[in-house]
N, C-alpha and C positions, 0 to 999 in steps of 0.2 A: 913692500909692508911701509907705514910712516912713523917717522920715529918722535917719540914724544920730546918735547924739551923740556932742561931742567926747570925746575919752578925757583925761582929769586929767591934767594934769601932773606928772610928779614931778620934785620938789624937789632941787637939789642942795645938800648938806648938808657944808659941812667937816671933815673931822676930825680934831682935833690927836692928835697922839701924842707922848707924855710921853715924854724922853730916856731914860731910864732902863726903857720898854717893850723886850720878846725876844718872840719867837714863843716856841711851847712845840708840839714834837711827841706826838701821841698817837696810840694806836691801842686804843681803846677809849671808846664811848661809851654812854649810860644814857638811856635817854629816859621822863621821868613825867612825866603827863597828868592833868590834873583839869579840875570844869567850869572853871573861873578860869583856869589856869596850866598853861603846856606847862615841864618844867624838861630842861636837858639838860647833863648831868655829861660831860664829857671827862677822859680818865683814861689815866696810861703803865701800861702791864705790861710788866714786863722781860723775856724770852724765859724760859720752865721757872718764873717766878715767882709762885705761887699767889694773889697780889695785886698791887692795881695803888694806883698813887696820883692823887689827887685832883688834878689843874692847872686846870681850871675848871669852874662851875658858873654857867649862865645861865638866867635867868627870861625865860620871855617870854609875853604875851595870848596866847589864840589866835589872832585875828587877825592879828598878828603872827610865830606861828609856822609860820602860811598861808602867807604872804608869803615869810617866810621859805625855806620848805619847795620854793616854787614858785620862788625865785630860785637857790636852792642845784639844784635839777632842771635849769633851765634852762640855767644855766652850764654844770654837768658834760657837761651834752650836748651842747654846742656846742663844750666843749674836749674832749672824750674822742670822740667818732664819727668821728674822724680816726683815732682809737687803737684801735679795736673791734679789730681783728687782732690786736695786738699782745697785749692782754689775755686773747683767745679768746672773744668776744662773737659 
């Protein structure tokens, strides 16, 4: 019988939020991939405008991008599966 290895425990890391930080609304993203990085650009495009304003740009290692993708997918599925009818899925 094959014995399962214990899964590594994920560490809780406190995140400090600067007093002057604020959330930004974005409605457009662009993802650029190379062998050593994944860059995600977040932008806001006003309705009727032909250009957007870059709000943030994040560079991730491929491993961190995969972890982020899995976490985002799991979180969205947990939250929105109860709302699928509302969104027409």
